Every structure is written in C-alpha cells, then in structure tokens.
C-alpha positions as CSV (number, residue, x, y, z in Angstrom):
1,M,17.3,-5.3,-13.5
2,S,15.1,-5.8,-11.0
3,E,11.5,-4.1,-11.2
4,R,11.1,-0.6,-9.9
5,G,10.0,0.1,-6.6
6,L,6.6,1.1,-5.3
7,Q,5.9,4.4,-5.2
8,E,5.0,5.6,-1.6
9,L,1.2,5.8,-2.7
10,A,0.9,2.6,-4.0
11,L,2.7,1.0,-1.5
12,L,0.9,2.4,1.3
13,L,-2.4,1.5,-0.6
14,L,-1.2,-2.1,-1.1
15,T,-0.5,-2.3,2.7
16,A,-3.8,-1.0,3.6
17,L,-5.3,-3.9,1.4
18,A,-2.9,-6.5,3.3
19,N,-5.1,-7.9,5.8
20,A,-8.5,-6.9,4.9
21,P,-10.7,-5.6,1.8
22,R,-11.7,-2.2,2.2
23,H,-13.8,0.6,0.1
24,G,-12.2,4.0,-1.3
25,Y,-13.0,6.2,2.1
26,A,-11.8,2.7,4.4
27,I,-8.6,2.6,2.4
28,A,-7.7,6.5,3.0
29,Q,-8.3,6.0,6.5
30,E,-6.2,3.3,6.4
31,V,-3.5,4.8,4.4
32,K,-3.3,8.0,6.8
33,A,-3.6,5.7,10.3
34,I,-0.4,3.8,8.4
35,S,1.8,6.7,7.8
36,G,1.0,8.3,10.7
37,G,-0.9,10.9,9.4
38,R,1.5,12.1,7.1
39,V,0.0,10.8,4.0
40,V,-3.7,11.6,3.4
41,P,-4.7,11.1,-0.2
42,R,-7.1,13.2,-2.2
43,T,-9.7,11.7,-3.5
44,G,-8.5,11.8,-7.0
45,A,-5.2,10.9,-6.6
46,L,-6.4,7.6,-4.5
47,Y,-8.8,6.4,-7.3
48,G,-6.2,7.0,-10.0
49,A,-3.8,5.2,-7.9
50,L,-6.3,2.4,-7.3
51,D,-7.0,2.2,-11.2
52,R,-3.5,2.1,-12.1
53,L,-2.9,-0.7,-9.2
54,L,-6.3,-2.6,-11.1
55,A,-4.9,-2.0,-14.2
56,E,-1.3,-3.8,-13.1
57,G,-3.4,-7.0,-11.4
58,L,-2.2,-6.3,-8.0
59,I,-5.6,-5.5,-6.5
60,E,-9.3,-6.7,-8.1
61,V,-12.9,-5.6,-7.2
62,E,-14.0,-7.6,-4.5
63,R,-17.6,-7.0,-5.0
64,E,-19.6,-3.8,-5.7
65,E,-22.8,-2.4,-3.6
66,I,-24.8,0.4,-3.1
67,V,-24.7,2.1,0.0
68,N,-26.9,5.5,0.8
69,G,-28.0,5.5,-3.1
70,R,-24.3,5.7,-4.1
71,A,-22.5,2.6,-5.9
72,R,-19.2,1.4,-3.9
73,R,-16.2,-1.0,-5.0
74,V,-14.7,-3.1,-2.4
75,F,-11.4,-3.5,-3.0
76,A,-8.9,-6.4,-2.5
77,L,-5.5,-7.2,-2.3
78,A,-4.7,-9.7,-5.3
79,P,-2.2,-12.8,-5.9
80,A,0.0,-10.9,-7.7
81,G,-0.2,-7.9,-5.3
82,R,0.6,-9.6,-2.2
83,E,3.9,-11.1,-4.1
84,R,4.7,-7.7,-4.7
85,L,4.2,-6.0,-1.1
86,E,6.3,-8.7,0.1
87,A,8.8,-8.6,-2.4
88,E,8.6,-4.8,-1.7
89,A,9.0,-5.1,1.8
90,E,12.3,-7.1,1.5
91,R,13.3,-4.3,-0.7
92,L,13.0,-1.7,2.1
93,A,14.5,-3.9,4.7
94,A,17.4,-4.3,3.0
95,T,18.0,-1.1,2.2
96,A,17.2,0.2,5.9
97,R,20.3,-2.6,6.9
98,E,22.5,-1.3,4.4
99,V,21.4,2.4,5.7
100,R,21.8,1.2,9.4
101,R,25.1,-0.4,8.4
102,R,26.6,2.6,6.8
103,L,25.5,4.8,9.8
104,G,27.7,2.2,12.2
105,T,24.2,1.6,13.6
106,E,23.6,-2.2,12.5
107,G,23.3,-3.8,15.8
108,A,21.3,-0.7,17.5
109,A,17.6,-1.9,18.2
110,A,15.0,0.0,15.7
111,P,13.5,3.1,17.5
112,A,9.7,2.7,19.0
C-alpha cells in the first residue's frame, strides 16, 4: 500500500516552504495566499503541524534569530520534504485526472 496522503495543512505548509525558508508568521501568510484565503492557520495548529513535520524530517530549522527581543525559528523544506511534496503533487494530479475522466472533461482546459 502506498503512503497515506498529506493532510491539507501539512500540504500547504510544505508548499509554503517549497521556494524559500520562512518563519512562522510568514508561513501562515503564505498558506493564506496559497489557499486563496480559505485556510488561515491558528497559531496552535500552525506550530503543532510544524513540530510534526520537523519530527518526520520533512522540514528543518534553518536558523534561529532574535527579533524585537523574541526568539524566532526560520523553517526550510528538508530534502525528504521536497520528495514527499513532489509525490503528493503527483498523487493529487492523478486523482484530478481521474475525476476529469469520469466527468467526461479530461480534454477540457482547467479553469483559471
């Protein structure tokens, strides 16, 4: 059996880190942008998910810094996270192709 699909928040977090390392607030803003405002992670959910992704080796702490007297971690996508994100993108694309095939719209252009 293949690996289980990522939960939506985990997928969005990995996607937010795909092109650049970011700190928590910037990740939350990126998730909001990626999802078109549909997903706005609360602080507890955000850091809980980041901790799980760290434990799984999918992301890593690139650096820790002090900003305005507060500690801030900057997260980056780990090589394993990049591989997992690519596999998830392919899995989702295959599912979307099957949906379009069953709807009889497989040749239709994707909506903008």
